[in-house]
C-alpha positions as CSV (number, residue, x, y, z in Angstrom):
1,M,-2.3,28.1,4.3
2,R,-1.2,30.0,1.1
3,S,-3.4,28.8,-1.6
4,H,-0.1,27.9,-3.6
5,D,0.6,25.4,-0.9
6,I,-1.0,21.9,0.0
7,K,0.4,19.7,2.3
8,I,0.9,16.0,1.6
9,F,0.4,13.0,3.8
10,F,1.2,9.8,2.2
11,A,1.6,5.5,3.2
12,T,1.4,3.0,1.7
13,D,1.7,-1.3,1.8
14,I,-0.5,-1.5,5.2
15,H,-1.3,-4.9,3.7
16,G,-4.4,-5.6,5.3
17,S,-3.6,-3.3,8.6
18,D,-6.4,-2.3,10.3
19,R,-4.5,-0.5,12.1
20,C,-2.1,1.4,10.0
21,F,-5.6,2.5,7.7
22,R,-6.8,4.3,11.2
23,K,-3.9,5.7,11.0
24,F,-3.6,6.9,8.0
25,V,-7.8,8.2,7.8
26,N,-6.8,10.0,11.5
27,A,-2.9,11.9,9.7
28,G,-5.0,13.9,7.7
29,K,-6.4,16.1,10.8
30,F,-2.9,15.7,12.7
31,Y,-0.4,17.0,10.1
32,G,-2.4,19.3,8.4
33,A,-2.7,17.3,5.7
34,D,-4.2,18.5,2.6
35,V,-3.7,15.2,0.8
36,L,-4.5,11.6,1.7
37,I,-2.6,9.8,-0.9
38,M,-2.5,5.7,0.0
39,G,0.7,4.2,-2.1
40,G,-1.0,0.6,-2.8
41,D,-0.3,-3.1,-1.5
42,I,-3.8,-2.3,0.5
43,T,-5.7,-5.7,1.5
44,G,-3.7,-8.1,3.5
45,K,-2.3,-11.6,2.3
46,M,-4.3,-14.2,4.9
47,L,-7.6,-15.6,6.1
48,V,-6.6,-16.9,9.9
49,P,-9.6,-19.4,10.7
50,I,-10.7,-18.9,14.7
51,V,-12.0,-22.4,15.9
52,E,-14.5,-23.6,18.1
53,T,-13.6,-26.0,20.1
54,A,-15.6,-28.7,22.1
55,G,-14.8,-27.3,25.0
56,G,-16.2,-24.0,24.5
57,R,-12.7,-22.5,24.1
58,Y,-10.9,-20.2,20.8
59,R,-8.6,-22.1,19.1
60,S,-5.8,-20.0,16.4
61,H,-2.9,-20.1,15.1
62,V,-1.1,-16.7,14.4
63,F,2.0,-15.0,14.3
64,G,3.9,-18.8,14.3
65,R,2.5,-19.8,17.3
66,D,-0.7,-21.4,18.0
67,R,-3.8,-19.4,20.9
68,E,-6.0,-20.7,22.5
69,V,-9.0,-18.3,23.7
70,E,-11.7,-18.3,26.2
71,A,-14.9,-15.8,24.3
72,E,-15.2,-13.0,26.1
73,E,-11.0,-12.5,24.5
74,L,-12.6,-13.6,21.2
75,P,-12.3,-9.5,20.4
76,A,-9.0,-9.2,21.5
77,L,-7.5,-12.1,19.3
78,R,-9.6,-10.3,16.3
79,K,-7.6,-7.1,16.7
80,L,-4.8,-8.6,17.2
81,I,-5.3,-10.7,13.3
82,A,-6.8,-7.2,12.3
83,D,-4.0,-5.3,13.3
84,G,-1.1,-7.5,11.9
85,G,-2.7,-7.2,8.4
86,L,-5.0,-10.2,8.6
87,Y,-8.2,-11.6,8.0
88,A,-10.3,-13.3,11.3
89,Y,-12.7,-15.6,10.0
90,D,-14.2,-17.5,12.9
91,T,-15.6,-20.8,11.8
92,T,-16.4,-24.8,13.0
93,P,-14.9,-27.7,12.5
94,D,-16.6,-28.9,9.9
95,E,-16.5,-26.2,8.1
96,I,-12.0,-26.3,8.7
97,A,-13.0,-30.3,6.7
98,E,-15.1,-28.7,4.1
99,F,-12.2,-26.6,2.9
100,R,-9.8,-29.5,3.1
101,R,-12.0,-31.1,0.6
102,R,-12.7,-27.8,-1.4
103,P,-10.0,-25.3,-1.9
104,E,-12.0,-23.5,-4.1
105,L,-13.5,-21.7,-0.5
106,V,-10.7,-20.6,0.7
107,E,-10.3,-18.3,-1.7
108,E,-14.3,-17.6,-2.4
109,T,-13.4,-16.2,1.7
110,F,-11.1,-14.4,1.3
111,R,-12.8,-12.3,-0.8
112,K,-14.8,-12.0,0.9
113,R,-13.5,-11.4,4.1
114,M,-11.1,-8.6,1.9
115,H,-14.2,-7.2,0.0
116,A,-16.5,-6.6,3.2
117,T,-12.8,-5.2,5.4
118,L,-12.0,-3.0,2.5
119,T,-15.3,-1.7,2.8
120,A,-15.7,-0.8,6.2
121,W,-12.6,1.1,5.7
122,M,-13.8,2.9,3.0
123,S,-17.4,3.9,5.7
124,L,-14.9,4.6,8.4
125,A,-12.5,7.2,5.5
126,E,-16.2,8.9,4.7
127,E,-17.7,8.8,8.1
128,R,-14.0,10.5,9.2
129,L,-13.4,12.7,6.2
130,A,-16.4,13.8,6.2
131,G,-16.6,18.2,5.9
132,T,-12.7,18.5,6.1
133,G,-11.9,19.2,2.8
134,I,-9.0,16.5,3.0
135,M,-9.2,14.8,-1.0
136,C,-8.2,11.1,0.0
137,L,-7.3,8.8,-3.1
138,L,-6.9,4.7,-2.3
139,A,-4.7,3.4,-5.2
140,P,-4.5,-0.3,-5.8
141,G,-0.7,-2.1,-5.5
142,N,1.1,-5.2,-7.2
143,D,-0.3,-7.4,-4.5
144,D,-3.3,-5.9,-4.9
145,P,-6.4,-8.8,-6.9
146,F,-8.5,-7.1,-9.6
147,F,-12.1,-7.1,-7.9
148,I,-10.6,-4.3,-5.3
149,D,-10.4,-1.5,-8.4
150,D,-14.2,-1.8,-8.1
151,V,-15.0,-1.1,-5.2
152,L,-12.2,1.0,-4.3
153,R,-14.8,3.1,-7.0
154,S,-17.9,2.9,-5.9
155,S,-16.7,5.8,-3.2
156,T,-18.4,9.6,-4.3
157,M,-15.9,11.2,-1.8
158,L,-12.5,8.8,-2.1
159,I,-10.3,9.1,-5.4
160,N,-9.0,5.4,-6.8
161,P,-5.8,7.2,-8.8
162,E,-5.2,4.7,-11.1
163,G,-5.8,4.6,-15.0
164,Q,-6.9,8.6,-14.7
165,L,-4.9,12.6,-14.1
166,V,-6.0,13.3,-10.9
167,E,-6.8,17.2,-10.9
168,L,-4.8,17.5,-6.8
169,P,-5.5,21.0,-4.9
170,G,-2.7,24.4,-6.1
171,G,-2.5,23.5,-9.3
172,F,-0.9,20.2,-9.3
173,T,-1.6,16.8,-10.7
174,M,-1.0,13.6,-10.2
175,I,-0.7,9.3,-12.3
176,S,-0.7,6.7,-11.2
177,V,0.6,3.2,-12.0
178,G,0.4,0.4,-9.4
179,Y,1.7,-2.1,-11.5
180,S,5.1,-4.1,-10.8
181,N,8.4,-5.3,-13.0
182,P,8.4,-8.7,-12.5
183,T,8.7,-10.8,-8.6
184,P,9.8,-13.7,-7.2
185,W,6.3,-14.1,-5.5
186,A,4.0,-13.8,-8.5
187,S,1.7,-11.2,-7.0
188,P,-1.6,-10.2,-9.1
189,R,-0.4,-7.1,-10.8
190,E,3.4,-7.9,-12.5
191,L,4.9,-7.1,-15.5
192,P,7.8,-7.4,-18.0
193,E,9.6,-3.9,-18.1
194,D,8.7,-3.1,-21.7
195,Q,4.8,-3.5,-20.8
196,L,5.6,-1.4,-17.7
197,A,7.1,0.7,-19.9
198,E,4.7,0.9,-21.6
199,R,1.6,1.7,-19.2
200,I,3.3,4.5,-17.2
201,D,4.5,5.8,-20.6
202,R,0.4,5.8,-21.5
203,E,-0.4,8.2,-17.9
204,A,2.4,10.4,-18.6
205,A,1.0,11.7,-21.9
206,K,-1.9,12.8,-19.9
207,V,0.3,15.5,-17.9
208,A,0.1,18.5,-19.1
209,D,2.7,19.9,-17.2
210,T,5.6,17.2,-15.6
211,S,7.4,20.1,-13.4
212,K,3.9,20.3,-11.8
213,A,3.1,16.5,-11.9
214,I,3.3,13.7,-9.1
215,F,4.3,10.2,-10.5
216,N,2.8,7.3,-8.2
217,L,4.5,4.8,-9.6
218,H,4.3,1.9,-6.9
219,V,7.8,0.5,-7.4
220,P,10.5,2.7,-7.1
221,P,13.7,3.2,-9.0
222,K,16.2,0.7,-10.4
223,D,19.5,0.6,-8.5
224,T,18.3,3.4,-5.8
225,P,19.1,4.6,-2.3
226,I,15.3,3.7,-2.1
227,D,14.4,-0.2,-3.8
228,Q,17.7,-1.7,-1.8
229,A,16.3,-5.3,-0.7
230,M,17.8,-8.7,0.0
231,A,18.3,-10.8,-3.1
232,L,16.5,-14.4,-3.2
233,D,16.8,-17.3,-4.9
234,E,14.8,-20.1,-6.1
235,E,13.6,-21.0,-2.8
236,F,12.9,-17.9,-1.3
237,R,16.0,-17.6,0.6
238,P,18.9,-15.1,1.6
239,V,21.5,-14.8,-1.1
240,L,24.8,-15.2,0.5
241,K,28.5,-14.1,0.7
242,S,30.7,-14.5,3.1
243,G,28.0,-15.5,5.5
244,S,26.4,-12.0,4.6
245,P,23.0,-11.1,3.3
246,V,23.4,-9.4,-0.9
247,I,22.0,-6.5,-0.5
248,T,21.2,-5.4,-4.0
249,G,18.2,-3.0,-6.3
250,V,15.0,-5.2,-6.8
251,G,13.1,-1.9,-8.3
252,S,11.7,-1.0,-12.5
253,S,14.6,0.2,-14.6
254,A,10.8,1.5,-16.4
255,V,10.1,3.8,-13.2
256,R,13.7,5.0,-13.4
257,D,13.6,5.4,-17.0
258,A,10.4,7.2,-16.5
259,M,11.1,9.8,-14.4
260,A,14.5,10.7,-15.7
261,T,12.7,10.9,-18.8
262,Y,9.5,13.7,-17.8
263,Q,11.1,14.5,-14.9
264,P,7.8,14.6,-12.3
265,L,7.9,17.1,-9.7
266,L,8.1,14.2,-7.6
267,G,8.2,10.4,-7.4
268,L,6.3,8.2,-4.9
269,H,6.7,4.8,-3.9
270,G,6.7,1.9,-2.5
271,H,6.9,-2.2,-2.2
272,I,10.0,-2.9,-1.0
273,H,9.5,-2.0,2.8
274,E,13.1,-1.5,4.5
275,S,14.4,1.0,1.7
276,R,13.0,3.8,3.0
277,G,14.2,7.4,2.3
278,E,15.3,10.0,-1.0
279,A,16.0,9.2,-4.1
280,A,17.2,12.4,-6.5
281,I,17.0,11.4,-10.4
282,G,17.8,15.0,-12.2
283,R,15.6,17.5,-11.3
284,S,13.1,14.6,-9.3
285,R,12.8,13.8,-6.1
286,S,11.1,10.2,-5.1
287,I,10.2,8.8,-1.6
288,N,9.9,5.4,-0.8
289,P,8.2,6.0,3.0
290,G,8.9,2.5,4.0
291,S,6.2,0.0,5.7
292,E,6.1,-1.5,9.0
293,Y,3.5,-2.4,9.2
294,S,2.6,-6.2,10.6
295,E,3.9,-4.2,13.9
296,G,0.9,-2.1,13.6
297,V,3.7,1.1,13.0
298,L,1.6,3.5,10.5
299,R,5.2,4.8,8.6
300,G,5.0,7.8,6.0
301,A,5.6,10.9,4.1
302,L,5.0,14.8,5.5
303,I,5.8,16.7,2.1
304,S,4.2,20.5,1.5
305,L,4.2,21.7,-2.4
306,S,4.5,25.4,-3.2
307,T,3.7,26.3,-7.2
308,R,6.6,28.0,-6.7
309,K,9.3,26.6,-5.2
310,G,8.2,22.8,-6.1
311,V,8.4,20.6,-3.5
312,R,9.2,22.5,-0.1
313,G,10.3,20.1,2.3
314,Y,8.7,16.5,3.3
315,Q,9.2,14.4,6.8
316,L,9.5,10.6,7.1
317,V,6.7,10.5,9.8
318,A,5.8,6.8,11.6
319,G,3.3,6.2,14.6
């Protein structure tokens, strides 16, 4: 590879899937990438209790069904839960009763499991990537609680790019904004479009040459092929028309305006799992690799950049 060419592997929205994170770390060597970028929504959404029963068996409710296993089957059950993006938690009937009396303990336990899992992931990444020369960036997204920012910044090898200009190999730079426009789920990092635009503008002002810049903006630009999703009503049910779900653009107008105004070399997006593909806004190309984390499938984009030709090409991959 010539020194002025670099290869990026970009994935996003793994939502706590242990299998997907391991695949992400291994993708650097597998694809011959110089840079690994995780675009946001790294953490999972739910704690799944595994309760020891009086008969010495273990009971859990996973993916809509009750499961009861013997002690020797526990590792497989924990792996099933972790690979699907959930946090397994071994507990007892007495502790479950305490959780019901004190709901704040559930949130505290959830945060501890999230922190422990993310810390373990980062140790794994540092171990696997040590000595490879592969640069690894882990960015938060709208679903990630704010306390993980300090966890992501705790590594001397891995980079949390949120709120800073990152110098990439080959003279390219990258800015990152993990916030989204408002969603029906009121996730931790949401802003009205005008405030999201201000945040993007603040980051873009750090860029000297947008023609060599990557804008890692978690939400895709509005009304493009990469922001299409089912419209939902106030009860989170699909809006139907003539019996079919209504599909609409749910991305951000602030992101679209920023891509049109600044014309960066490349936009990296996620957020809308089902809207895998690309969008062109002026000279800029935006990519959303999609997400299928709950099945343990890592969807990604392998992108080749050249200082002379810009985006030489990209490939949407899955494994």
